[in-house]
C-alpha positions as CSV (number, residue, x, y, z in Angstrom):
1,M,99.1,-75.0,4.0
2,S,100.3,-78.6,4.1
3,M,99.3,-80.4,7.2
4,E,101.3,-83.3,8.8
5,Y,100.3,-86.8,9.7
6,S,100.7,-88.3,13.1
7,D,100.8,-91.7,14.3
8,T,102.3,-91.3,17.6
9,V,101.1,-89.7,20.9
10,M,101.5,-85.8,20.8
11,R,100.9,-83.6,23.9
12,A,99.5,-79.9,23.8
13,D,98.2,-77.2,26.3
14,V,95.1,-77.2,24.0
15,A,93.8,-79.4,21.2
16,V,91.4,-77.8,19.0
17,V,88.9,-80.5,16.8
18,G,87.8,-78.8,13.9
19,G,89.8,-76.5,11.4
20,G,86.6,-74.5,9.9
21,P,86.1,-70.9,11.0
22,A,85.4,-71.2,14.8
23,G,88.3,-73.9,15.1
24,M,90.9,-71.6,13.4
25,M,89.7,-68.5,15.8
26,A,90.0,-70.9,19.1
27,A,93.6,-72.2,17.9
28,I,94.6,-68.6,17.3
29,S,93.3,-67.2,20.4
30,A,94.9,-69.9,22.6
31,A,98.0,-69.5,20.9
32,E,97.9,-65.8,21.1
33,A,97.4,-66.5,24.8
34,G,100.6,-68.4,25.2
35,A,99.3,-71.8,24.9
36,S,100.9,-74.6,22.7
37,V,98.1,-75.8,20.5
38,L,97.0,-78.8,18.0
39,L,94.4,-78.2,15.5
40,L,93.2,-81.5,14.2
41,E,91.2,-81.4,10.8
42,P,90.2,-84.5,8.4
43,N,90.3,-82.3,5.2
44,E,93.5,-81.5,3.3
45,R,92.8,-78.0,3.4
46,L,91.7,-75.9,6.4
47,G,88.1,-73.8,5.7
48,K,86.9,-75.9,3.3
49,K,83.2,-74.7,4.2
50,L,84.4,-71.2,5.0
51,N,85.7,-71.1,1.1
52,I,82.2,-71.4,-0.2
53,T,80.4,-69.1,2.1
54,G,78.8,-66.0,0.4
55,K,78.9,-67.8,-3.1
56,G,82.8,-67.6,-2.6
57,R,82.7,-64.2,-1.5
58,C,82.7,-64.8,2.4
59,N,80.3,-62.6,4.1
60,L,82.6,-62.7,7.2
61,T,80.2,-60.5,9.7
62,N,77.4,-57.9,10.1
63,C,78.5,-54.6,11.0
64,C,76.0,-54.2,13.7
65,G,75.4,-53.7,17.4
66,L,74.9,-56.2,20.2
67,E,71.1,-55.9,20.2
68,E,70.7,-56.1,16.6
69,F,73.2,-59.2,16.4
70,L,71.2,-61.1,19.3
71,S,67.9,-60.2,17.7
72,S,69.3,-61.8,14.3
73,V,69.7,-65.2,16.3
74,P,66.5,-66.6,16.6
75,R,67.6,-70.0,18.6
76,N,69.3,-68.9,22.0
77,G,70.6,-65.8,21.2
78,R,71.2,-64.6,24.7
79,F,73.5,-67.3,25.0
80,L,75.9,-65.3,22.8
81,Y,75.8,-62.1,24.9
82,S,79.1,-62.5,26.5
83,A,80.9,-63.9,23.5
84,Y,79.8,-61.0,21.2
85,S,80.6,-58.4,23.9
86,Q,84.0,-59.7,24.0
87,F,84.9,-59.8,20.1
88,T,82.1,-57.7,18.4
89,S,81.5,-57.3,14.8
90,A,84.0,-54.2,15.1
91,D,86.5,-56.2,16.6
92,V,86.3,-59.0,14.0
93,M,86.9,-56.4,11.2
94,A,89.7,-55.0,13.0
95,F,91.1,-58.4,13.4
96,F,90.8,-59.4,9.5
97,E,92.2,-55.8,8.6
98,A,95.2,-56.3,10.6
99,L,95.8,-59.8,8.9
100,G,96.0,-57.8,5.6
101,V,92.3,-58.5,4.4
102,P,91.1,-55.2,3.6
103,L,87.3,-55.0,4.0
104,K,83.7,-53.3,2.5
105,T,80.3,-53.1,4.0
106,E,77.5,-53.7,1.5
107,R,73.8,-53.5,1.7
108,G,72.2,-54.7,4.9
109,N,75.6,-54.0,6.6
110,R,77.0,-57.3,5.2
111,V,80.8,-57.2,5.5
112,F,83.0,-58.9,2.6
113,P,86.7,-58.8,1.8
114,V,87.4,-55.9,-1.0
115,S,88.5,-58.8,-3.3
116,D,85.2,-60.8,-3.1
117,R,87.7,-64.0,-2.5
118,A,86.8,-66.3,0.7
119,F,90.2,-67.6,0.2
120,D,91.6,-64.6,1.0
121,V,90.1,-64.8,4.5
122,S,91.1,-68.6,5.1
123,G,94.5,-67.8,3.8
124,A,95.0,-65.0,6.4
125,L,93.9,-67.2,9.0
126,E,96.4,-70.0,7.9
127,R,99.1,-67.6,8.0
128,R,98.2,-66.3,11.4
129,L,97.9,-69.9,12.5
130,R,101.6,-70.8,11.1
131,K,103.3,-67.6,12.6
132,L,102.0,-68.4,16.0
133,G,103.3,-71.9,15.8
134,V,100.1,-73.8,15.8
135,T,100.5,-77.7,15.1
136,I,98.2,-78.5,12.4
137,L,97.6,-82.2,11.8
138,R,95.3,-83.9,9.4
139,D,93.3,-86.6,11.3
140,R,89.5,-87.1,12.4
141,V,89.0,-87.4,16.1
142,E,87.0,-90.4,17.0
143,A,86.8,-90.0,20.8
144,L,87.6,-88.0,23.9
145,L,90.2,-89.7,26.1
146,L,88.9,-89.8,29.6
147,R,90.4,-91.3,32.6
148,D,88.7,-91.4,36.2
149,G,85.9,-89.1,34.8
150,A,88.6,-86.7,33.7
151,L,89.4,-85.2,30.4
152,R,92.9,-86.4,29.3
153,G,93.1,-85.7,25.6
154,V,91.5,-87.1,22.1
155,K,91.7,-90.1,20.3
156,G,92.2,-89.6,16.3
157,E,92.3,-92.2,13.7
158,R,96.3,-91.7,13.3
159,G,97.2,-91.3,17.0
160,D,96.4,-89.9,20.5
161,Y,96.9,-86.4,21.4
162,E,97.2,-85.8,25.0
163,T,95.7,-82.5,26.8
164,C,93.8,-81.7,29.5
165,R,91.8,-78.7,27.2
166,V,89.9,-79.5,24.3
167,V,87.8,-77.2,22.0
168,V,85.0,-78.9,19.8
169,A,84.6,-77.0,16.7
170,T,83.5,-79.5,14.0
171,G,80.4,-77.6,12.7
172,G,76.9,-79.1,12.2
173,V,75.8,-81.7,9.3
174,S,75.0,-79.3,6.7
175,Y,77.6,-79.5,3.7
176,P,78.8,-83.0,4.7
177,L,81.0,-82.9,1.7
178,T,82.9,-80.3,3.5
179,G,83.5,-82.5,6.5
180,S,80.6,-81.2,8.8
181,T,79.4,-84.8,9.5
182,G,78.3,-84.4,13.1
183,D,81.4,-85.8,14.8
184,G,81.1,-83.0,17.2
185,Y,77.8,-84.3,18.7
186,R,79.3,-87.7,19.1
187,L,82.0,-86.2,21.2
188,A,79.6,-84.2,23.2
189,R,77.4,-87.2,23.9
190,Q,80.4,-88.9,25.2
191,A,80.8,-86.3,27.6
192,G,77.2,-86.7,28.8
193,H,75.7,-83.6,26.9
194,T,72.3,-83.4,25.5
195,V,72.3,-82.7,21.7
196,Q,69.3,-81.3,20.2
197,E,68.3,-82.9,16.8
198,P,70.1,-81.3,14.1
199,R,68.1,-80.1,11.2
200,G,68.6,-77.6,8.6
201,S,68.3,-73.7,8.9
202,L,68.8,-71.2,6.0
203,V,67.7,-73.8,3.8
204,P,65.4,-73.8,0.8
205,L,61.7,-74.7,1.1
206,C,59.5,-77.2,-0.6
207,A,56.2,-76.1,-1.6
208,A,52.8,-77.9,-2.6
209,G,51.2,-77.5,-6.0
210,E,52.4,-76.8,-9.6
211,L,52.9,-73.2,-9.0
212,C,56.6,-73.2,-8.3
213,P,57.6,-76.0,-10.6
214,S,56.0,-74.0,-13.3
215,L,58.1,-71.0,-12.3
216,Q,61.1,-72.7,-12.0
217,G,64.2,-70.2,-12.7
218,L,62.1,-67.0,-12.2
219,S,63.8,-64.9,-9.6
220,L,62.0,-61.6,-8.3
221,K,64.4,-59.0,-7.1
222,N,62.2,-56.4,-5.3
223,A,59.4,-58.4,-3.6
224,A,58.1,-58.7,0.0
225,L,57.6,-62.1,1.8
226,R,55.4,-62.8,4.6
227,L,55.8,-66.0,6.5
228,Y,52.4,-67.6,8.5
229,E,52.5,-70.2,11.1
230,N,49.1,-71.6,11.5
231,D,47.8,-68.5,9.9
232,K,49.4,-66.1,12.4
233,K,52.2,-64.1,10.8
234,I,55.7,-64.7,12.4
235,Y,58.3,-63.1,9.8
236,S,58.3,-60.7,6.9
237,D,61.2,-59.5,4.8
238,F,61.8,-57.5,1.4
239,G,64.4,-58.5,-1.5
240,E,65.1,-61.3,-3.5
241,M,63.7,-65.0,-4.0
242,L,64.0,-67.6,-6.3
243,F,61.4,-70.3,-7.6
244,T,62.6,-73.8,-8.2
245,H,61.2,-77.3,-9.3
246,F,60.7,-78.3,-5.6
247,G,59.7,-74.8,-4.2
248,V,61.5,-71.7,-3.2
249,S,64.8,-70.5,-2.3
250,G,67.0,-67.1,-2.4
251,P,67.9,-65.1,0.7
252,M,64.2,-64.0,1.6
253,V,63.5,-67.6,1.9
254,L,66.5,-68.8,3.6
255,S,66.1,-66.1,6.3
256,A,62.4,-67.2,6.6
257,S,63.4,-70.9,7.2
258,A,65.0,-70.0,10.2
259,H,61.8,-69.3,11.8
260,I,60.1,-72.5,10.9
261,R,60.6,-75.0,13.6
262,H,57.3,-77.1,14.2
263,F,56.7,-78.8,10.8
264,D,55.6,-82.0,13.1
265,K,52.9,-79.6,14.6
266,K,51.9,-76.5,12.6
267,K,51.2,-75.5,8.9
268,Y,53.2,-72.7,7.2
269,R,52.4,-70.4,4.2
270,L,54.3,-67.9,2.5
271,E,52.7,-64.8,1.0
272,I,54.5,-63.0,-1.8
273,D,53.9,-59.3,-2.4
274,L,54.8,-59.0,-6.2
275,K,54.0,-55.2,-5.8
276,P,55.6,-54.0,-2.3
277,A,55.9,-50.4,-3.4
278,L,52.2,-49.8,-4.1
279,D,49.3,-50.1,-1.3
280,E,46.4,-51.5,-2.7
281,A,44.3,-48.3,-3.4
282,T,47.3,-47.2,-5.5
283,L,47.7,-50.7,-7.1
284,D,44.2,-50.6,-8.0
285,K,44.5,-47.2,-10.0
286,R,47.4,-48.8,-11.7
287,L,45.4,-51.8,-12.6
288,L,42.7,-49.6,-14.0
289,A,45.0,-47.6,-16.0
290,D,46.4,-50.7,-17.7
291,F,42.9,-52.0,-18.4
292,L,42.1,-48.8,-20.2
293,K,45.4,-49.1,-22.0
294,H,44.7,-52.8,-23.1
295,A,40.9,-52.7,-23.3
296,N,40.6,-54.5,-26.4
297,C,43.3,-57.3,-25.7
298,D,42.6,-60.7,-24.4
299,F,43.5,-60.8,-20.5
300,I,46.5,-62.6,-21.0
301,N,47.9,-60.6,-23.4
302,A,47.4,-57.4,-21.2
303,L,49.8,-58.1,-18.2
304,D,53.3,-57.6,-19.8
305,D,53.7,-54.1,-17.9
306,L,52.6,-55.6,-14.6
307,L,54.2,-59.0,-14.3
308,P,57.5,-61.1,-15.4
309,R,56.6,-62.9,-18.7
310,K,57.1,-66.3,-16.9
311,L,54.6,-65.4,-14.4
312,I,51.9,-64.3,-16.2
313,G,50.4,-67.7,-17.3
314,P,50.4,-69.3,-13.9
315,F,49.2,-65.9,-12.5
316,V,46.1,-65.9,-15.0
317,Q,45.4,-69.7,-14.0
318,L,45.3,-68.5,-10.1
319,T,42.9,-65.7,-10.9
320,G,40.3,-68.1,-12.5
321,I,39.8,-65.6,-15.4
322,P,39.6,-67.2,-18.8
323,P,42.9,-66.2,-20.3
324,H,41.3,-64.9,-23.6
325,R,38.5,-62.8,-22.0
326,K,38.6,-59.1,-23.5
327,V,40.0,-56.8,-20.8
328,H,36.9,-54.6,-21.2
329,D,34.6,-57.2,-20.0
330,L,36.5,-57.8,-16.6
331,T,34.5,-57.2,-13.7
332,R,35.2,-55.4,-10.6
333,E,35.2,-58.8,-8.7
334,E,37.8,-60.1,-11.1
335,R,40.0,-57.2,-10.8
336,R,39.6,-57.6,-6.8
337,R,40.9,-61.1,-7.1
338,M,43.9,-59.8,-9.3
339,L,44.6,-57.1,-6.4
340,A,44.6,-59.8,-3.7
341,L,46.9,-62.1,-5.5
342,L,49.3,-59.5,-6.6
343,K,49.6,-58.6,-2.9
344,A,49.4,-62.1,-1.4
345,L,50.3,-64.8,-3.9
346,P,50.3,-67.9,-1.6
347,V,52.7,-70.6,-1.6
348,E,52.2,-73.6,1.0
349,I,55.1,-74.7,2.5
350,T,55.5,-78.5,3.1
351,G,58.7,-78.9,4.4
352,P,62.6,-77.8,4.3
353,R,64.9,-79.5,1.8
354,P,67.4,-81.9,3.4
355,V,69.7,-80.7,6.1
356,A,72.8,-81.5,3.7
357,E,71.4,-78.5,1.7
358,A,71.1,-76.1,4.4
359,I,73.7,-73.2,4.7
360,V,73.7,-73.7,8.7
361,T,72.4,-76.4,11.2
362,A,69.9,-75.9,13.8
363,G,69.9,-77.9,16.7
364,G,73.2,-79.2,18.5
365,V,74.8,-79.0,21.9
366,T,72.2,-77.9,24.4
367,V,73.5,-74.3,25.7
368,K,72.2,-74.9,29.1
369,E,75.4,-77.3,29.4
370,V,77.7,-74.7,28.5
371,N,79.3,-71.7,30.5
372,P,78.2,-68.7,28.2
373,S,81.3,-66.8,29.7
374,T,84.0,-69.3,28.8
375,M,82.2,-71.8,26.0
376,E,83.4,-74.4,28.8
377,S,81.0,-77.6,29.3
378,R,79.2,-77.4,32.6
379,L,79.7,-81.4,32.8
380,L,83.2,-82.2,31.7
381,P,85.7,-79.5,32.8
382,G,88.6,-78.9,30.1
383,L,86.0,-79.4,27.2
384,Y,84.7,-76.4,25.3
385,F,82.6,-75.9,22.2
386,A,82.5,-73.1,19.7
387,G,80.5,-72.5,16.4
388,E,77.8,-74.4,14.6
389,V,78.3,-77.3,16.9
390,L,76.4,-75.5,19.7
391,D,72.6,-74.9,19.5
392,V,72.3,-71.5,18.1
393,D,71.9,-70.2,14.6
394,A,71.0,-66.9,13.0
395,Y,69.7,-65.3,9.9
396,T,71.7,-64.8,6.6
397,G,73.8,-61.8,6.4
398,G,77.2,-62.8,8.2
399,F,75.6,-63.4,11.7
400,N,76.4,-67.0,11.5
401,L,80.0,-66.4,10.9
402,Q,80.2,-63.8,13.6
403,I,78.8,-66.6,15.9
404,A,81.8,-68.6,14.9
405,W,84.3,-66.0,15.2
406,C,83.2,-64.9,18.9
407,T,82.5,-68.0,20.4
408,G,85.9,-69.6,19.0
409,R,87.7,-66.5,20.2
410,L,86.3,-67.1,23.8
411,A,86.8,-70.7,23.9
412,G,90.0,-70.6,22.7
413,S,91.3,-67.7,24.9
414,S,89.3,-69.3,28.0
415,A,90.9,-72.9,27.3
416,A,94.5,-71.1,27.5
417,L,94.0,-69.6,30.7
418,I,93.3,-72.7,32.8
């Protein structure tokens, strides 16, 4: 969709700042309620970040109920009770199906377009905006226009836009090349709002030592992961992960990162269960059987049936067992050390990767200053917030886009009703 330029004053019932998923949904909802709507977006295309979600497939929601959704939002989940109740994941699915986007549900209740194309989702939203007569302008909003303490519009680089109702849906600061540069935080602060320091969530993690660099590129498909905070287990998961030159990444790691919030005060450690299908007793029997099979082999040459080839060398080093010791010479204590490492391979976490590499931003506009029933500012009437600009973030699996849809829906429809 081409977007117009503006260098004059324009007027509308509602101005939506930001053309991502929350902003597009807010604009659609306000227009469906009968309001005239301006949608302001600095990028040449709407939904630039949406188009790269889910590796370009767009995991647009998670087919779950209210309580499961709220429990998947570790930061201020209860704030979303009203927004989700009014636009559930089932409602989101029905909405996109009605726009001509057939959907499918995959493992973990993740919902994708049948086409596996994020562009089909953004394209359907653009067509709906066009049909509703939403005016889409390519402009970056620099400030709110305030007069005698009241909201009177927004100031863009190319012109002023007069309105008494503004929805801020600018995203956070992750993936800044898509336009998420923190503009919404500046607008919120101008209105007197508190902004929690933004940081990365669903972000790869850096690790100490040489283990991870030595395993760079190794993907584990059916592993279990446990996250410890000061030796207290705070999260566990099962699935896929990836070793990198800086540490670890992949779906399990990204979800675990949402629980890591106090690097300045606490220490974090991952333990990887390489054989989650076997309890310790069963795994010990497996080791004994393997040892019998390879009794006359060097230790380092006897692990092909047990571990990925890339992991064998680093694993042997961690056991402290000489690599060329014959298997029949291994002691019970050495076997116990092997067993412990197979069930709990330790990775000391030193911090997250930069927020620019995060899938979503944690932090943002303090939700106590926003009415959860309308998404309206408690400090400046007529100002609304939606999506990632708010201090809410969720796990992977479609939950963050669900937040965008339901808060955008509520903000847009609320703004239109004044």
